[in-house]
MIFIDREN-152648 format. One record per residue (C-alpha): residue in one letter; x, y, z. Coordinates in pm, 1 decimal, m for minus. Each point is the difference from the previous one (the first is absolute). Last residue first. Example, Ala and Ser with C-alpha at 12.3 -4.5 7.8 and 13.67 -1.06 7.14 Angstrom:
! MIFIDREN-152648
+------+----------+----------+----------+
: code :        u :        v :        w :
+------+----------+----------+----------+
:    S :   1367.0 :   m106.0 :    714.0 :
:    A :   m137.0 :   m344.0 :     66.0 :
+------+----------+----------+----------+
***
This chain:
! MIFIDREN-152648
+------+----------+----------+----------+
: code :        u :        v :        w :
+------+----------+----------+----------+
:    A :   5141.5 :   6433.1 :  m6363.1 :
:    G :    m44.7 :    189.7 :    325.7 :
:    R :   m365.2 :    m96.1 :     30.8 :
:    A :     73.6 :   m372.2 :    m33.3 :
:    V :    276.8 :     15.2 :    261.9 :
:    T :   m227.3 :    167.9 :    255.3 :
:    G :   m283.3 :   m243.9 :    m61.5 :
:    R :    233.2 :   m297.7 :     41.8 :
:    A :    126.0 :    134.5 :    333.8 :
:    A :   m357.9 :     63.8 :    119.0 :
:    A :   m103.6 :   m355.4 :    m91.5 :
:    R :    303.5 :   m144.1 :    183.3 :
:    D :    m64.5 :    204.1 :    314.9 :
:    L :   m374.0 :    m73.4 :     m9.5 :
:    W :     61.8 :   m373.9 :    m43.1 :
:    R :    240.2 :     m5.3 :    294.4 :
:    E :   m253.9 :    184.8 :    216.0 :
:    L :   m269.8 :   m250.8 :    m97.5 :
:    E :    238.1 :   m285.8 :     83.4 :
:    S :     80.3 :    157.2 :    338.7 :
:    L :   m371.3 :      7.8 :     72.9 :
:    A :    m10.7 :   m373.8 :    m59.9 :
:    I :   m279.5 :   m121.6 :   m225.7 :
:    L :   m218.5 :   m281.0 :    127.0 :
:    I :   m228.2 :   m224.2 :   m205.1 :
:    R :   m240.1 :   m245.8 :    164.5 :
:    R :   m152.1 :   m264.1 :   m226.8 :
:    G :    218.1 :   m274.6 :    143.5 :
:    R :    303.6 :    172.6 :    144.2 :
:    R :    150.6 :    231.1 :   m258.1 :
:    V :    274.6 :    250.9 :     79.5 :
:    I :     80.3 :    263.6 :   m261.8 :
:    R :    306.4 :    122.9 :   m186.7 :
:    L :   m119.0 :    292.9 :   m205.7 :
:    E :     59.3 :     81.6 :   m368.5 :
:    G :   m295.2 :   m196.6 :   m136.8 :
:    M :   m223.1 :    147.9 :    271.3 :
:    V :     50.0 :    357.8 :   m124.8 :
:    H :   m160.4 :     61.0 :   m338.7 :
:    E :   m300.6 :   m228.5 :    m45.3 :
:    D :    m81.7 :   m107.9 :    357.0 :
:    L :     78.7 :    339.3 :    154.7 :
:    Y :   m200.8 :    177.5 :   m272.4 :
:    D :   m296.5 :   m229.3 :     63.0 :
:    R :     25.9 :     59.0 :    375.9 :
:    S :    m21.0 :    372.4 :    m63.3 :
:    V :    291.4 :    232.2 :     74.3 :
:    G :     94.5 :    220.8 :    294.9 :
:    L :    306.1 :   m202.8 :     98.7 :
:    V :   m141.4 :    m59.9 :    348.0 :
:    S :   m339.3 :    m91.2 :   m146.8 :
:    A :    152.3 :   m244.4 :   m245.4 :
:    A :    199.6 :   m158.7 :    282.8 :
:    E :   m313.6 :    m30.0 :    214.7 :
:    D :   m186.8 :   m177.6 :   m280.4 :
:    P :    301.9 :   m224.5 :    m66.7 :
:    S :     15.4 :    m97.4 :    368.7 :
:    L :    270.3 :    166.9 :    203.6 :
:    A :    322.7 :   m103.1 :    169.1 :
:    L :    228.1 :    100.6 :    287.5 :
:    R :   m253.1 :    166.3 :    223.7 :
:    P :    142.9 :    210.2 :    279.6 :
:    G :    m12.4 :   m143.7 :    349.0 :
:    L :   m220.8 :   m235.6 :    198.9 :
:    A :   m239.6 :    278.5 :     99.0 :
:    T :    m15.2 :     93.8 :   m368.6 :
:    L :   m137.6 :   m344.1 :    m72.9 :
:    S :   m294.5 :     68.1 :    226.2 :
:    R :    m75.3 :   m182.0 :    318.1 :
:    R :   m368.8 :     22.8 :     66.6 :
:    P :   m121.1 :    176.6 :    312.8 :
:    R :   m219.2 :   m212.2 :    228.7 :
:    P :   m355.9 :    120.4 :    m10.9 :
:    Q :   m110.9 :    228.7 :    280.8 :
:    E :   m244.1 :    m95.5 :    273.9 :
:    P :    109.6 :   m361.3 :    m17.8 :
:    H :   m277.8 :   m250.9 :    m51.2 :
:    R :    m82.8 :   m228.7 :    289.6 :
:    I :   m164.4 :   m325.4 :    m90.3 :
:    P :   m258.3 :    m98.0 :    259.7 :
:    T :     72.6 :   m309.1 :    208.8 :
:    V :   m268.0 :   m265.5 :      7.6 :
:    E :     45.8 :   m270.3 :    261.2 :
:    L :   m180.0 :   m324.4 :    m55.2 :
:    R :   m148.8 :   m224.9 :    270.0 :
:    L :    m50.1 :   m357.2 :   m117.6 :
:    Q :    289.3 :   m152.1 :    193.4 :
:    Q :   m103.8 :    150.4 :    333.9 :
:    A :   m360.0 :   m122.1 :    m41.9 :
:    D :    109.6 :   m364.8 :      0.1 :
:    P :     32.0 :   m206.5 :   m309.2 :
:    Q :   m190.6 :   m334.4 :     11.9 :
:    R :    218.8 :   m307.0 :    m54.9 :
:    P :   m100.7 :   m229.0 :   m277.0 :
:    M :   m147.6 :   m344.6 :     97.6 :
+------+----------+----------+----------+
***
């Protein structure tokens, strides 16, 4: 014959969930330090060009990092590209 549970075993305690008064602040990337790389959309924005222009005229000259579908462009790579593009533009005008 199965044992009958006593009243002590059947009693449940319900504890309300306490929500903090203020949400916990999120850690931003800038809190970790300066960003080292940008997405292609961010890189286009930083350069002041459209994403289409970046894809057609700039991406072929950049070294990029691919991980799956994610593409990262180092800020130093954008600076290198600007320096080289500016040097070529200066030489072409002088000719």
